[in-house]
Phi, psi and omega in degrees: 000323180295332180294324174296317178300315180294324176296320178294324176300317180297315179301318178301313182296320179295313181298313182297321178297316176300316179297310182304315179300316181289324178298322178297327183274339187304308183298341180276350185255167178213165175068220184291326180298318181296315182300315177295321178292321176296317178299316180301311184293325178298319180294320181292325178294326178290321173300319181293323177299318179293318181298321180295321178296316176300318180293324177297319178297318178298315180301325181289339181269349183282145181302152186300327179300323183260350187299323185302316182299316180288324179299318181293321178294320180297323180295319180290328178293322179293323174296317175299324181290318179298320180295316176304317180294320176296315179299322180296314176303312180299320183288334178290330183259350181284153182238149176284172179296320179296317181290322179301312179295325178295319180291317185269346182089188182293334186274013181297331178267006183270049180294336176295312179296322181291323176295320177295319178298317181297319178295317178300314181294325178294321178293318176301317181294320177296318179296318179296319180295319178296317177298322179296317178298320176297318179296320180294319176296319178295320179298317179297316180293321177298315178298320180296321181291322176298317178297318177298315181297318178294320179291337180274003177091014179248083180298142181249155176283165178302155177088199183262004179293144182251030184277127178262172178296325180297316179289327173300316182295321177299314182299318181293318179296320177295324178294319180295318177299318183293322179293322180295324177292327181283327184286322183275119179280148177267084183264000000 
C-alpha cells in the first residue's frame, strides 16, 4: 500500500512542478494565450486535488504503526497545495511590466516625480496648518483681551470696533455743537 502512496507522491511532484512553471509564465502573457494557460493550470490543480484525495485514502488504509509518518507527509503536501492555489490566484491578476506600462502610460516609471509632488503638497499642507493655528491663537488672545476689557468696566460695541462709551460721549458732544452752529444763523 505504501508503494501506491509513493507513486502518488511522484505524480504530485511532477504535477506541482509543471503548475509552478506555468504559474510563473501567466503574468507575462496576455489575451488568449493567458486564458488558455489559466484554464490548463486550473485543470491541473483539479488533478492535484483528486490525487490528494487518493493519497488521503491510502493513508487511512496504512497500518496505525506507520500511518503517522504518511500523515505528516500528506499534511505538508496539503500545505504546498494551498500555496500553489494562492500563487495561482496572484498570477492571474498580476501584470507584466509591458502590460503595466500600457495601462498606466509612459509616466508609470516616474515614481520620483510623484514622490516629489507628494512632498511639495505635504509641505504646503503643513504651512497652511501652521497659519491656521496662528490665526486661531490670535482669535483666542483677542477674545481674552475683550473679556479683560469688559471686566474692567469698559464695555465695547459688537464687532472689532474699540470705541468705548467715553469716546462715544465725546463724539456726541462734538456733533451737538456742530448742529447748534448750523441752526443759529449769522445775521
